[in-house]
N, CA and C atoms as a LAMMPS dump frame, in Angstrom:
ITEM: TIMESTEP
0
ITEM: NUMBER OF ATOMS
639
ITEM: BOX BOUNDS ff ff ff
-5.0000000000000000e+02 5.0000000000000000e+02
-5.0000000000000000e+02 5.0000000000000000e+02
-5.0000000000000000e+02 5.0000000000000000e+02
ITEM: ATOMS id mol type element x y z
1 1 1 N 15.491 -36.037 7.504
2 1 2 C 15.484 -34.762 8.226
3 1 3 C 14.071 -34.172 8.169
4 2 1 N 13.571 -33.722 9.291
5 2 2 C 12.239 -33.139 9.371
6 2 3 C 12.273 -31.675 8.956
7 3 1 N 11.331 -31.307 8.091
8 3 2 C 11.251 -29.919 7.661
9 3 3 C 10.656 -29.056 8.764
10 4 1 N 11.125 -27.808 8.888
11 4 2 C 10.551 -26.915 9.91
12 4 3 C 9.107 -26.585 9.588
13 5 1 N 8.309 -26.401 10.611
14 5 2 C 6.89 -26.093 10.469
15 5 3 C 6.558 -24.88 11.329
16 6 1 N 5.814 -23.946 10.747
17 6 2 C 5.322 -22.793 11.521
18 6 3 C 3.827 -22.978 11.757
19 7 1 N 3.408 -22.947 13
20 7 2 C 1.985 -23.073 13.337
21 7 3 C 1.453 -21.696 13.723
22 8 1 N 0.484 -21.233 12.971
23 8 2 C -0.016 -19.877 13.129
24 8 3 C -1.375 -19.901 13.821
25 9 1 N -1.49 -19.122 14.869
26 9 2 C -2.759 -18.982 15.583
27 9 3 C -3.573 -17.897 14.88
28 10 1 N -4.56 -18.305 14.089
29 10 2 C -5.314 -17.342 13.294
30 10 3 C -6.132 -16.393 14.161
31 11 1 N -6.566 -16.855 15.313
32 11 2 C -7.303 -15.95 16.2
33 11 3 C -6.393 -14.852 16.721
34 12 1 N -5.096 -15.147 16.848
35 12 2 C -4.14 -14.116 17.262
36 12 3 C -3.987 -13.055 16.17
37 13 1 N -4.011 -13.481 14.903
38 13 2 C -3.957 -12.51 13.815
39 13 3 C -5.157 -11.568 13.884
40 14 1 N -6.335 -12.146 14.12
41 14 2 C -7.547 -11.319 14.2
42 14 3 C -7.472 -10.366 15.388
43 15 1 N -6.898 -10.824 16.5
44 15 2 C -6.745 -9.947 17.659
45 15 3 C -5.761 -8.815 17.364
46 16 1 N -4.707 -9.114 16.619
47 16 2 C -3.753 -8.073 16.248
48 16 3 C -4.417 -7.013 15.364
49 17 1 N -5.294 -7.451 14.471
50 17 2 C -6.031 -6.497 13.64
51 17 3 C -6.948 -5.629 14.501
52 18 1 N -7.585 -6.238 15.483
53 18 2 C -8.435 -5.47 16.398
54 18 3 C -7.608 -4.438 17.155
55 19 1 N -6.371 -4.797 17.491
56 19 2 C -5.487 -3.86 18.194
57 19 3 C -5.143 -2.66 17.307
58 20 1 N -4.951 -2.901 16.016
59 20 2 C -4.705 -1.799 15.086
60 20 3 C -5.855 -0.807 15.141
61 21 1 N -7.073 -1.301 15.114
62 21 2 C -8.239 -0.41 15.134
63 21 3 C -8.353 0.334 16.462
64 22 1 N -7.943 -0.296 17.547
65 22 2 C -7.963 0.383 18.847
66 22 3 C -6.981 1.542 18.874
67 23 1 N -5.804 1.338 18.291
68 23 2 C -4.741 2.349 18.345
69 23 3 C -4.977 3.456 17.319
70 24 1 N -5.313 3.067 16.101
71 24 2 C -5.509 4.037 15.017
72 24 3 C -7.006 4.272 14.813
73 25 1 N -7.622 4.833 15.814
74 25 2 C -9.072 5.032 15.807
75 25 3 C -9.506 5.885 14.616
76 26 1 N -10.527 5.413 13.919
77 26 2 C -11.078 6.175 12.812
78 26 3 C -10.386 5.98 11.482
79 27 1 N -9.252 5.297 11.472
80 27 2 C -8.539 5.043 10.22
81 27 3 C -9.034 3.752 9.581
82 28 1 N -8.983 3.715 8.263
83 28 2 C -9.224 2.463 7.572
84 28 3 C -7.929 1.659 7.527
85 29 1 N -8.077 0.344 7.488
86 29 2 C -6.924 -0.547 7.612
87 29 3 C -6.732 -1.335 6.331
88 30 1 N -5.563 -1.172 5.719
89 30 2 C -5.195 -2.009 4.585
90 30 3 C -4.084 -2.937 5.068
91 31 1 N -4.426 -4.196 5.24
92 31 2 C -3.509 -5.171 5.838
93 31 3 C -2.461 -5.607 4.829
94 32 1 N -1.202 -5.425 5.164
95 32 2 C -0.11 -5.841 4.285
96 32 3 C 0.123 -7.341 4.455
97 33 1 N -0.106 -8.082 3.374
98 33 2 C 0.071 -9.539 3.408
99 33 3 C 1.09 -9.962 2.347
100 34 1 N 2.03 -9.084 2.065
101 34 2 C 3.048 -9.338 1.042
102 34 3 C 3.955 -10.5 1.453
103 35 1 N 4.77 -10.941 0.488
104 35 2 C 5.733 -12.02 0.723
105 35 3 C 5.053 -13.261 1.289
106 36 1 N 3.956 -13.662 0.591
107 36 2 C 3.219 -14.852 1.008
108 36 3 C 2.712 -14.714 2.441
109 37 1 N 2.133 -13.562 2.734
110 37 2 C 1.638 -13.335 4.096
111 37 3 C 2.761 -13.401 5.114
112 38 1 N 3.898 -12.746 4.794
113 38 2 C 5.101 -12.779 5.633
114 38 3 C 5.528 -14.223 5.91
115 39 1 N 5.355 -15.063 4.872
116 39 2 C 5.791 -16.443 4.975
117 39 3 C 4.79 -17.381 5.616
118 40 1 N 3.607 -16.88 5.938
119 40 2 C 2.629 -17.681 6.681
120 40 3 C 1.466 -18.167 5.816
121 41 1 N 1.521 -17.879 4.501
122 41 2 C 0.453 -18.31 3.609
123 41 3 C -0.45 -17.168 3.231
124 42 1 N -0.366 -16.726 1.989
125 42 2 C -1.089 -15.539 1.541
126 42 3 C -2.596 -15.665 1.735
127 43 1 N -3.184 -16.679 1.174
128 43 2 C -4.639 -16.809 1.215
129 43 3 C -5.137 -17.089 2.621
130 44 1 N -4.428 -17.948 3.357
131 44 2 C -4.846 -18.28 4.724
132 44 3 C -4.831 -17.056 5.628
133 45 1 N -3.767 -16.246 5.491
134 45 2 C -3.661 -15.04 6.315
135 45 3 C -4.733 -14.031 5.915
136 46 1 N -4.944 -13.852 4.61
137 46 2 C -5.957 -12.896 4.15
138 46 3 C -7.349 -13.294 4.635
139 47 1 N -7.648 -14.573 4.621
140 47 2 C -8.948 -15.016 5.117
141 47 3 C -9.101 -14.72 6.603
142 48 1 N -8.033 -14.917 7.354
143 48 2 C -8.091 -14.625 8.789
144 48 3 C -8.269 -13.133 9.045
145 49 1 N -7.763 -12.306 8.129
146 49 2 C -7.817 -10.853 8.287
147 49 3 C -8.906 -10.237 7.408
148 50 1 N -9.947 -10.997 7.133
149 50 2 C -10.998 -10.536 6.219
150 50 3 C -11.734 -9.306 6.732
151 51 1 N -11.612 -9.007 8.016
152 51 2 C -12.256 -7.812 8.565
153 51 3 C -11.501 -6.529 8.229
154 52 1 N -10.312 -6.654 7.637
155 52 2 C -9.584 -5.456 7.193
156 52 3 C -10.351 -4.794 6.061
157 53 1 N -10.085 -3.507 5.838
158 53 2 C -10.768 -2.766 4.78
159 53 3 C -10.177 -3.02 3.4
160 54 1 N -9.014 -3.637 3.363
161 54 2 C -8.363 -3.954 2.104
162 54 3 C -7.053 -4.662 2.383
163 55 1 N -6.377 -5.071 1.316
164 55 2 C -5.099 -5.765 1.451
165 55 3 C -4.049 -5.082 0.597
166 56 1 N -2.793 -5.163 1.052
167 56 2 C -1.657 -4.666 0.281
168 56 3 C -0.699 -5.814 0.052
169 57 1 N -0.246 -5.947 -1.184
170 57 2 C 0.75 -6.949 -1.542
171 57 3 C 1.887 -6.244 -2.271
172 58 1 N 2.987 -6.955 -2.456
173 58 2 C 4.134 -6.335 -3.122
174 58 3 C 4.01 -6.408 -4.635
175 59 1 N 3.59 -7.585 -5.147
176 59 2 C 3.66 -7.83 -6.579
177 59 3 C 2.291 -8.135 -7.177
178 60 1 N 2.208 -7.939 -8.47
179 60 2 C 0.955 -8.195 -9.19
180 60 3 C 0.524 -9.647 -9.031
181 61 1 N 1.491 -10.582 -9.074
182 61 2 C 1.136 -12 -8.968
183 61 3 C 0.369 -12.292 -7.678
184 62 1 N 0.776 -11.647 -6.581
185 62 2 C 0.092 -11.865 -5.31
186 62 3 C -1.338 -11.326 -5.356
187 63 1 N -1.499 -10.17 -5.971
188 63 2 C -2.833 -9.577 -6.076
189 63 3 C -3.75 -10.457 -6.91
190 64 1 N -3.239 -10.98 -8.028
191 64 2 C -4.051 -11.837 -8.885
192 64 3 C -4.396 -13.144 -8.181
193 65 1 N -3.492 -13.624 -7.326
194 65 2 C -3.794 -14.831 -6.553
195 65 3 C -4.97 -14.587 -5.614
196 66 1 N -4.971 -13.428 -4.96
197 66 2 C -6.091 -13.1 -4.077
198 66 3 C -7.394 -12.989 -4.863
199 67 1 N -7.344 -12.37 -6.025
200 67 2 C -8.544 -12.284 -6.867
201 67 3 C -9.012 -13.691 -7.252
202 68 1 N -8.086 -14.54 -7.635
203 68 2 C -8.419 -15.913 -8.023
204 68 3 C -9.066 -16.667 -6.865
205 69 1 N -8.63 -16.358 -5.639
206 69 2 C -9.145 -17.053 -4.461
207 69 3 C -10.406 -16.415 -3.896
208 70 1 N -10.961 -15.457 -4.63
209 70 2 C -12.278 -14.943 -4.267
210 70 3 C -12.311 -13.631 -3.511
211 71 1 N -11.177 -12.957 -3.349
212 71 2 C -11.169 -11.674 -2.651
213 71 3 C -11.521 -10.57 -3.651
214 72 1 N -12.673 -9.951 -3.457
215 72 2 C -13.145 -8.965 -4.428
216 72 3 C -13.09 -7.531 -3.908
217 73 1 N -12.495 -7.332 -2.739
218 73 2 C -12.381 -5.985 -2.176
219 73 3 C -11.152 -5.259 -2.684
220 74 1 N -10.773 -4.21 -1.994
221 74 2 C -9.651 -3.368 -2.406
222 74 3 C -8.323 -4.086 -2.184
223 75 1 N -7.51 -4.138 -3.219
224 75 2 C -6.17 -4.728 -3.139
225 75 3 C -5.177 -3.742 -3.738
226 76 1 N -4.17 -3.37 -2.966
227 76 2 C -3.139 -2.434 -3.404
228 76 3 C -1.866 -3.189 -3.744
229 77 1 N -1.286 -2.87 -4.9
230 77 2 C -0.013 -3.462 -5.318
231 77 3 C 1.079 -2.435 -5.061
232 78 1 N 1.877 -2.666 -4.029
233 78 2 C 2.827 -1.661 -3.561
234 78 3 C 3.942 -1.374 -4.565
235 79 1 N 4.337 -2.366 -5.353
236 79 2 C 5.389 -2.148 -6.347
237 79 3 C 4.813 -1.754 -7.704
238 80 1 N 3.496 -1.639 -7.773
239 80 2 C 2.872 -1.21 -9.016
240 80 3 C 3.069 -2.208 -10.136
241 81 1 N 3.344 -1.702 -11.325
242 81 2 C 3.458 -2.532 -12.521
243 81 3 C 4.794 -2.269 -13.191
244 82 1 N 5.274 -3.274 -13.951
245 82 2 C 6.591 -3.153 -14.577
246 82 3 C 6.549 -3.364 -16.082
247 83 1 N 5.378 -3.692 -16.633
248 83 2 C 5.265 -3.918 -18.069
249 83 3 C 3.854 -3.588 -18.518
250 84 1 N 3.68 -3.409 -19.823
251 84 2 C 2.362 -3.095 -20.357
252 84 3 C 1.378 -4.264 -20.193
253 85 1 N 1.766 -5.509 -20.499
254 85 2 C 0.832 -6.618 -20.256
255 85 3 C 0.396 -6.715 -18.8
256 86 1 N 1.33 -6.478 -17.891
257 86 2 C 1.01 -6.503 -16.471
258 86 3 C 0.017 -5.389 -16.127
259 87 1 N 0.22 -4.228 -16.721
260 87 2 C -0.66 -3.088 -16.478
261 87 3 C -2.084 -3.384 -16.935
262 88 1 N -2.22 -4.027 -18.092
263 88 2 C -3.545 -4.373 -18.604
264 88 3 C -4.225 -5.376 -17.677
265 89 1 N -3.466 -6.366 -17.195
266 89 2 C -4.013 -7.335 -16.241
267 89 3 C -4.51 -6.644 -14.981
268 90 1 N -3.745 -5.687 -14.505
269 90 2 C -4.11 -4.971 -13.277
270 90 3 C -5.409 -4.194 -13.459
271 91 1 N -5.539 -3.514 -14.599
272 91 2 C -6.76 -2.748 -14.845
273 91 3 C -7.97 -3.672 -14.901
274 92 1 N -7.831 -4.78 -15.599
275 92 2 C -8.949 -5.696 -15.743
276 92 3 C -9.312 -6.374 -14.42
277 93 1 N -8.359 -6.394 -13.474
278 93 2 C -8.612 -7.02 -12.167
279 93 3 C -8.983 -6 -11.102
280 94 1 N -9.103 -4.724 -11.503
281 94 2 C -9.531 -3.648 -10.6
282 94 3 C -8.659 -3.567 -9.349
283 95 1 N -7.364 -3.404 -9.584
284 95 2 C -6.403 -3.293 -8.496
285 95 3 C -5.981 -1.84 -8.308
286 96 1 N -5.591 -1.49 -7.083
287 96 2 C -4.983 -0.195 -6.802
288 96 3 C -3.478 -0.325 -7.026
289 97 1 N -2.92 0.52 -7.875
290 97 2 C -1.514 0.423 -8.252
291 97 3 C -0.731 1.622 -7.746
292 98 1 N 0.464 1.364 -7.247
293 98 2 C 1.306 2.436 -6.709
294 98 3 C 2.307 2.885 -7.768
295 99 1 N 2.312 4.18 -8.054
296 99 2 C 3.291 4.79 -8.957
297 99 3 C 4.473 5.255 -8.107
298 100 1 N 5.656 4.746 -8.42
299 100 2 C 6.837 5.115 -7.635
300 100 3 C 8.03 5.475 -8.495
301 101 1 N 7.857 5.403 -9.847
302 101 2 C 8.97 5.688 -10.753
303 101 3 C 8.407 6.262 -12.054
304 102 1 N 9.157 7.168 -12.663
305 102 2 C 8.675 7.821 -13.883
306 102 3 C 8.508 6.855 -15.053
307 103 1 N 9.244 5.748 -15.063
308 103 2 C 9.101 4.826 -16.181
309 103 3 C 7.678 4.275 -16.253
310 104 1 N 6.968 4.269 -15.115
311 104 2 C 5.59 3.783 -15.126
312 104 3 C 4.665 4.732 -15.89
313 105 1 N 5.017 6.017 -15.922
314 105 2 C 4.235 6.973 -16.705
315 105 3 C 4.335 6.662 -18.193
316 106 1 N 5.506 6.216 -18.642
317 106 2 C 5.679 5.86 -20.047
318 106 3 C 4.788 4.678 -20.422
319 107 1 N 4.638 3.73 -19.5
320 107 2 C 3.763 2.59 -19.753
321 107 3 C 2.304 3.028 -19.787
322 108 1 N 1.946 3.974 -18.937
323 108 2 C 0.565 4.472 -18.937
324 108 3 C 0.215 5.117 -20.275
325 109 1 N 1.182 5.785 -20.89
326 109 2 C 0.94 6.425 -22.183
327 109 3 C 0.646 5.407 -23.278
328 110 1 N 1.127 4.169 -23.097
329 110 2 C 0.947 3.131 -24.107
330 110 3 C -0.292 2.278 -23.854
331 111 1 N -0.982 2.523 -22.77
332 111 2 C -2.114 1.678 -22.395
333 111 3 C -3.29 1.902 -23.337
334 112 1 N -3.785 0.854 -23.998
335 112 2 C -4.957 1.023 -24.869
336 112 3 C -6.208 1.299 -24.059
337 113 1 N -7.203 1.88 -24.696
338 113 2 C -8.455 2.186 -24.009
339 113 3 C -9.097 0.909 -23.494
340 114 1 N -9.753 1.028 -22.35
341 114 2 C -10.419 -0.119 -21.752
342 114 3 C -11.77 0.261 -21.196
343 115 1 N -12.454 -0.721 -20.63
344 115 2 C -13.799 -0.49 -20.119
345 115 3 C -13.777 0.174 -18.734
346 116 1 N -12.677 0.035 -18.002
347 116 2 C -12.595 0.595 -16.656
348 116 3 C -11.373 1.49 -16.541
349 117 1 N -11.383 2.362 -15.53
350 117 2 C -10.25 3.259 -15.316
351 117 3 C -9.296 2.661 -14.292
352 118 1 N -8.052 3.084 -14.377
353 118 2 C -7.037 2.633 -13.427
354 118 3 C -7.145 3.406 -12.119
355 119 1 N -6.938 2.711 -11.018
356 119 2 C -6.888 3.343 -9.696
357 119 3 C -5.427 3.426 -9.27
358 120 1 N -4.914 4.656 -9.131
359 120 2 C -3.495 4.855 -8.885
360 120 3 C -3.229 5.617 -7.592
361 121 1 N -2.157 5.229 -6.924
362 121 2 C -1.601 5.956 -5.789
363 121 3 C -0.206 6.427 -6.173
364 122 1 N 0.224 7.534 -5.598
365 122 2 C 1.598 8.007 -5.798
366 122 3 C 2.353 7.845 -4.482
367 123 1 N 3.501 7.175 -4.575
368 123 2 C 4.343 6.994 -3.387
369 123 3 C 5.468 8.017 -3.401
370 124 1 N 5.555 8.79 -2.339
371 124 2 C 6.564 9.837 -2.204
372 124 3 C 7.671 9.343 -1.28
373 125 1 N 8.908 9.442 -1.735
374 125 2 C 10.05 9.043 -0.915
375 125 3 C 10.44 10.206 -0.006
376 126 1 N 10.067 10.094 1.253
377 126 2 C 10.387 11.155 2.213
378 126 3 C 11.606 10.803 3.064
379 127 1 N 12.268 9.681 2.75
380 127 2 C 13.451 9.331 3.515
381 127 3 C 13.761 7.86 3.617
382 128 1 N 12.861 6.992 3.137
383 128 2 C 13.142 5.563 3.158
384 128 3 C 14.219 5.197 2.137
385 129 1 N 14.213 5.905 0.986
386 129 2 C 15.199 5.717 -0.083
387 129 3 C 15.241 4.279 -0.599
388 130 1 N 14.053 3.687 -0.727
389 130 2 C 13.97 2.344 -1.292
390 130 3 C 13.101 2.355 -2.547
391 131 1 N 11.869 2.783 -2.387
392 131 2 C 10.936 2.902 -3.515
393 131 3 C 10.144 4.178 -3.328
394 132 1 N 10.032 4.976 -4.386
395 132 2 C 9.229 6.183 -4.282
396 132 3 C 9.806 7.324 -5.097
397 133 1 N 8.946 8.264 -5.424
398 133 2 C 9.362 9.462 -6.141
399 133 3 C 9.972 10.467 -5.179
400 134 1 N 11.022 11.114 -5.598
401 134 2 C 11.617 12.154 -4.773
402 134 3 C 10.628 13.304 -4.604
403 135 1 N 10.701 13.976 -3.476
404 135 2 C 9.733 15.039 -3.187
405 135 3 C 9.75 16.12 -4.255
406 136 1 N 10.906 16.36 -4.882
407 136 2 C 10.993 17.404 -5.887
408 136 3 C 10.287 17.078 -7.188
409 137 1 N 10.049 15.803 -7.464
410 137 2 C 9.382 15.417 -8.71
411 137 3 C 7.974 14.87 -8.494
412 138 1 N 7.611 14.58 -7.279
413 138 2 C 6.314 13.952 -7.013
414 138 3 C 5.149 14.843 -7.422
415 139 1 N 5.245 16.143 -7.161
416 139 2 C 4.149 17.047 -7.509
417 139 3 C 3.914 17.062 -9.019
418 140 1 N 5.003 17.045 -9.791
419 140 2 C 4.885 17.031 -11.245
420 140 3 C 4.184 15.76 -11.719
421 141 1 N 4.538 14.627 -11.138
422 141 2 C 3.92 13.355 -11.512
423 141 3 C 2.438 13.357 -11.144
424 142 1 N 2.105 13.865 -9.983
425 142 2 C 0.704 13.949 -9.56
426 142 3 C -0.102 14.764 -10.561
427 143 1 N 0.45 15.892 -10.989
428 143 2 C -0.254 16.746 -11.957
429 143 3 C -0.416 16.039 -13.304
430 144 1 N 0.604 15.289 -13.715
431 144 2 C 0.499 14.546 -14.975
432 144 3 C -0.595 13.489 -14.902
433 145 1 N -0.661 12.788 -13.795
434 145 2 C -1.67 11.735 -13.645
435 145 3 C -3.076 12.319 -13.649
436 146 1 N -3.233 13.495 -13.087
437 146 2 C -4.55 14.124 -13.052
438 146 3 C -5.044 14.495 -14.446
439 147 1 N -4.118 14.644 -15.382
440 147 2 C -4.506 15.033 -16.742
441 147 3 C -4.794 13.833 -17.641
442 148 1 N -4.431 12.639 -17.202
443 148 2 C -4.602 11.459 -18.035
444 148 3 C -6.052 10.991 -18.051
445 149 1 N -6.477 10.496 -19.209
446 149 2 C -7.804 9.907 -19.32
447 149 3 C -7.764 8.463 -18.817
448 150 1 N -8.918 7.973 -18.399
449 150 2 C -9.053 6.586 -17.921
450 150 3 C -8.16 6.3 -16.724
451 151 1 N -7.829 7.338 -15.961
452 151 2 C -7.01 7.178 -14.761
453 151 3 C -7.696 7.881 -13.601
454 152 1 N -7.778 7.194 -12.479
455 152 2 C -8.304 7.79 -11.262
456 152 3 C -7.181 7.863 -10.24
457 153 1 N -6.724 9.074 -9.942
458 153 2 C -5.699 9.255 -8.922
459 153 3 C -6.374 9.159 -7.559
460 154 1 N -6.126 8.061 -6.875
461 154 2 C -6.833 7.769 -5.619
462 154 3 C -6.201 8.477 -4.44
463 155 1 N -4.856 8.37 -4.319
464 155 2 C -4.246 8.918 -3.122
465 155 3 C -2.736 9.032 -3.207
466 156 1 N -2.153 9.494 -2.096
467 156 2 C -0.71 9.634 -1.954
468 156 3 C -0.279 8.88 -0.699
469 157 1 N 0.969 8.414 -0.713
470 157 2 C 1.451 7.622 0.408
471 157 3 C 2.954 7.793 0.564
472 158 1 N 3.458 7.362 1.713
473 158 2 C 4.893 7.327 1.947
474 158 3 C 5.178 6.181 2.9
475 159 1 N 6.455 5.979 3.216
476 159 2 C 6.822 4.861 4.092
477 159 3 C 7.926 5.306 5.039
478 160 1 N 7.778 4.954 6.314
479 160 2 C 8.768 5.336 7.316
480 160 3 C 10.01 4.445 7.229
481 161 1 N 11.149 5.037 7.523
482 161 2 C 12.419 4.318 7.486
483 161 3 C 12.84 3.805 8.853
484 162 1 N 12.469 4.519 9.913
485 162 2 C 13.032 4.208 11.233
486 162 3 C 12.036 4.492 12.35
487 163 1 N 10.759 4.211 12.098
488 163 2 C 9.724 4.611 13.054
489 163 3 C 9.74 3.796 14.337
490 164 1 N 10.428 2.654 14.335
491 164 2 C 10.484 1.863 15.565
492 164 3 C 11.397 2.505 16.61
493 165 1 N 12.202 3.484 16.215
494 165 2 C 13.043 4.235 17.156
495 165 3 C 12.32 5.536 17.498
496 166 1 N 11.604 5.537 18.607
497 166 2 C 10.773 6.692 18.962
498 166 3 C 11.59 7.884 19.44
499 167 1 N 12.867 7.672 19.725
500 167 2 C 13.715 8.768 20.191
501 167 3 C 14.394 9.489 19.025
502 168 1 N 14.221 8.958 17.822
503 168 2 C 14.877 9.526 16.647
504 168 3 C 13.921 10.486 15.942
505 169 1 N 14.375 11.693 15.649
506 169 2 C 13.529 12.71 15.015
507 169 3 C 13.326 12.487 13.519
508 170 1 N 13.962 11.45 12.951
509 170 2 C 13.885 11.244 11.515
510 170 3 C 12.451 11.002 11.052
511 171 1 N 11.677 10.286 11.855
512 171 2 C 10.282 10.027 11.475
513 171 3 C 9.484 11.322 11.442
514 172 1 N 9.719 12.191 12.412
515 172 2 C 9.022 13.473 12.413
516 172 3 C 9.424 14.307 11.187
517 173 1 N 10.682 14.214 10.796
518 173 2 C 11.131 14.926 9.6
519 173 3 C 10.443 14.374 8.352
520 174 1 N 10.253 13.06 8.313
521 174 2 C 9.536 12.465 7.18
522 174 3 C 8.096 12.949 7.133
523 175 1 N 7.457 13.007 8.288
524 175 2 C 6.084 13.504 8.349
525 175 3 C 5.998 14.933 7.817
526 176 1 N 6.922 15.769 8.231
527 176 2 C 6.922 17.161 7.786
528 176 3 C 7.149 17.25 6.279
529 177 1 N 8.009 16.381 5.741
530 177 2 C 8.283 16.391 4.306
531 177 3 C 7.062 15.951 3.501
532 178 1 N 6.199 15.144 4.118
533 178 2 C 5.038 14.615 3.408
534 178 3 C 3.838 15.554 3.474
535 179 1 N 3.796 16.428 4.448
536 179 2 C 2.63 17.284 4.658
537 179 3 C 2.201 18.066 3.41
538 180 1 N 3.126 18.605 2.597
539 180 2 C 2.686 19.365 1.415
540 180 3 C 1.914 18.535 0.394
541 181 1 N 1.989 17.214 0.479
542 181 2 C 1.323 16.358 -0.503
543 181 3 C -0.079 15.925 -0.053
544 182 1 N -0.455 16.279 1.157
545 182 2 C -1.787 15.926 1.634
546 182 3 C -2.797 16.875 1.001
547 183 1 N -3.77 16.293 0.328
548 183 2 C -4.761 17.033 -0.44
549 183 3 C -6.136 16.523 -0.03
550 184 1 N -7.062 17.402 0.319
551 184 2 C -8.39 16.94 0.735
552 184 3 C -9.119 16.139 -0.333
553 185 1 N -8.687 16.249 -1.59
554 185 2 C -9.331 15.497 -2.664
555 185 3 C -8.754 14.09 -2.817
556 186 1 N -7.677 13.796 -2.096
557 186 2 C -7.002 12.507 -2.247
558 186 3 C -6.983 11.732 -0.935
559 187 1 N -6.994 10.401 -1.062
560 187 2 C -6.77 9.545 0.096
561 187 3 C -5.307 9.688 0.526
562 188 1 N -5.007 9.256 1.745
563 188 2 C -3.64 9.345 2.234
564 188 3 C -3.324 8.098 3.052
565 189 1 N -2.086 7.638 2.95
566 189 2 C -1.631 6.495 3.739
567 189 3 C -0.192 6.735 4.154
568 190 1 N 0.04 6.744 5.466
569 190 2 C 1.37 7.038 5.991
570 190 3 C 1.88 5.918 6.896
571 191 1 N 1.088 5.537 7.886
572 191 2 C 1.582 4.706 8.985
573 191 3 C 1.737 3.239 8.618
574 192 1 N 2.948 2.719 8.8
575 192 2 C 3.186 1.286 8.8
576 192 3 C 3.009 0.778 10.23
577 193 1 N 3.434 -0.44 10.513
578 193 2 C 3.229 -0.995 11.854
579 193 3 C 3.846 -0.117 12.938
580 194 1 N 5.107 0.278 12.734
581 194 2 C 5.781 1.097 13.742
582 194 3 C 5.132 2.463 13.874
583 195 1 N 4.65 3.011 12.761
584 195 2 C 3.949 4.285 12.816
585 195 3 C 2.649 4.184 13.591
586 196 1 N 1.927 3.095 13.403
587 196 2 C 0.669 2.883 14.117
588 196 3 C 0.903 2.857 15.608
589 197 1 N 1.95 2.155 16.037
590 197 2 C 2.192 1.953 17.461
591 197 3 C 2.903 3.134 18.123
592 198 1 N 3.686 3.882 17.354
593 198 2 C 4.531 4.874 18.005
594 198 3 C 4.35 6.31 17.591
595 199 1 N 3.603 6.571 16.482
596 199 2 C 3.527 7.928 15.96
597 199 3 C 2.079 8.301 15.643
598 200 1 N 1.327 8.745 16.632
599 200 2 C -0.096 9.071 16.424
600 200 3 C -0.335 10.098 15.324
601 201 1 N 0.616 11.002 15.084
602 201 2 C 0.433 12.017 14.047
603 201 3 C 0.357 11.413 12.649
604 202 1 N 0.773 10.156 12.533
605 202 2 C 0.74 9.5 11.224
606 202 3 C -0.577 8.755 10.987
607 203 1 N -1.47 8.799 11.957
608 203 2 C -2.751 8.092 11.827
609 203 3 C -3.709 8.93 10.991
610 204 1 N -3.587 8.787 9.687
611 204 2 C -4.427 9.535 8.744
612 204 3 C -4.921 8.594 7.655
613 205 1 N -6.155 8.711 7.276
614 205 2 C -6.676 7.956 6.145
615 205 3 C -6.565 6.452 6.326
616 206 1 N -5.656 5.863 5.567
617 206 2 C -5.408 4.429 5.599
618 206 3 C -4.12 4.127 6.356
619 207 1 N -4.161 3.21 7.299
620 207 2 C -2.933 2.707 7.923
621 207 3 C -2.609 1.346 7.313
622 208 1 N -1.3 1.002 7.283
623 208 2 C -0.853 -0.205 6.593
624 208 3 C -0.083 -1.128 7.523
625 209 1 N -0.744 -1.785 8.453
626 209 2 C -0.036 -2.727 9.328
627 209 3 C 0.408 -3.953 8.538
628 210 1 N 1.601 -4.426 8.858
629 210 2 C 2.1 -5.635 8.227
630 210 3 C 2.641 -6.577 9.274
631 211 1 N 3.869 -6.33 9.686
632 211 2 C 4.547 -7.245 10.619
633 211 3 C 3.815 -7.328 11.954
634 212 1 N 3.124 -6.261 12.381
635 212 2 C 2.446 -6.298 13.682
636 212 3 C 1.209 -7.196 13.652
637 213 1 N 0.757 -7.57 12.446
638 213 2 C -0.385 -8.47 12.371
639 213 3 C 0.032 -9.919 12.583
């Protein structure tokens, strides 16, 4: 039996990235290459999308693979860290880590001093209900992170639940719920692929195209 094969046109990936920049003018692009580049090969896809301003992956292992393969730019780990050894690896590899649960704060308290500071983002759950801090507790977590030593709070982010349905007001409600967390001192990332294509109001700071690439 012959195994299935996917043939990827790398120039098409680069054209899709160019389309992101055309639509989200002025925004920086962090290309989501999670899940092995959406099944198309993590390193191969990242190399094709090297013109992006950074990469986003789901897990620490993916980020470390990119570092091992020579990618020295900004890499965001969307699921953050789940253990103290993992956290130490992330700091030493200069990764951007997403805080989405209070248990991660407990791990930060146990982190021994190091030569570099951690770069952290806070993910606010405005309606996706998958990963993220509830809006009622996110402000408290942000304030706690600002008080920690050896920590650099880089930015805040959220994720749309239903942005591909442009007739549904739920995305606009998510945007409104996120507005109080936008701070001129912090980076911001809102738009996923559907947000980039359908919701211009979400074009702020960093956009995170994934499936559209």
